[in-house]
C-alpha positions as CSV (number, residue, x, y, z in Angstrom):
1,M,0.0,0.0,0.0
2,S,1.3,3.4,-0.9
3,N,1.4,6.3,1.5
4,P,-0.4,9.6,0.8
5,Y,2.8,11.5,0.1
6,S,3.9,9.1,-2.7
7,A,0.5,9.2,-4.4
8,N,0.7,13.0,-4.8
9,Y,4.1,13.2,-6.5
10,S,5.5,11.8,-9.7
11,Y,9.0,10.4,-10.1
12,L,11.3,9.4,-13.0
13,D,11.1,5.6,-12.9
14,D,13.2,4.6,-16.0
15,T,15.2,6.1,-18.9
16,F,16.3,4.0,-21.8
17,H,17.2,4.2,-25.5
18,Q,15.2,2.6,-28.3
19,K,15.8,2.6,-32.0
20,C,12.8,3.3,-34.2
21,P,12.2,0.4,-36.7
22,E,10.6,2.8,-39.1
23,C,13.1,5.7,-39.5
24,G,16.2,4.2,-37.6
25,K,16.6,7.2,-35.2
26,C,17.6,6.5,-31.6
27,N,15.1,7.8,-29.1
28,R,15.7,8.5,-25.4
29,V,12.5,7.4,-23.5
30,E,11.7,8.8,-20.1
31,V,9.1,7.0,-18.0
32,V,7.4,8.9,-15.2
33,K,5.3,7.1,-12.6
34,Q,3.1,8.2,-9.7
35,D,1.8,5.7,-7.2
36,G,-1.8,4.8,-7.9
37,H,-1.9,6.5,-11.3
38,N,0.0,4.2,-13.6
39,E,-1.7,2.8,-16.7
40,P,-0.4,1.4,-20.0
41,E,0.7,4.4,-22.0
42,E,1.8,4.4,-25.7
43,Y,4.9,6.3,-26.8
44,W,6.1,7.4,-30.3
45,C,9.3,8.1,-32.1
46,A,10.2,11.8,-31.8
47,G,11.5,11.7,-35.4
48,C,8.7,10.1,-37.4
49,G,5.8,9.5,-35.0
50,H,5.9,5.7,-35.3
51,E,4.5,4.0,-32.2
52,L,7.4,2.4,-30.4
53,G,5.5,0.6,-27.7
54,R,3.7,0.9,-24.3
55,Q,5.0,1.4,-20.8
56,R,3.1,1.4,-17.5
57,A,3.3,5.1,-16.5
58,S,1.3,8.0,-15.1
59,N,1.8,10.1,-18.2
60,T,2.8,9.4,-21.8
61,P,6.5,8.6,-21.8
62,R,8.6,11.4,-23.2
63,T,10.8,10.7,-26.3
64,S,13.6,12.7,-27.7
65,I,16.1,12.0,-30.5
66,V,19.6,11.2,-29.3
67,D,22.5,11.5,-31.8
68,D,25.2,9.6,-29.9
69,C,23.9,6.4,-28.2
70,D,24.0,2.7,-28.2
71,C,20.5,1.8,-29.4
72,S,19.7,-1.8,-29.6
């Protein structure tokens, strides 16, 4: 069970890189969570708008293009 404090504030839960299968650009994905408010959220490539996947989060994960990374 979460405490009232943690249910009121969001936090950065995960950051990872993901290569877009459509345009080949490397995306940095930031997943923000908030206790009691996490649902499956879609996220898209910042370069071409292709859907990259879904993450359990309180808001849509934020994506940005990264020039120098080790996308897999």
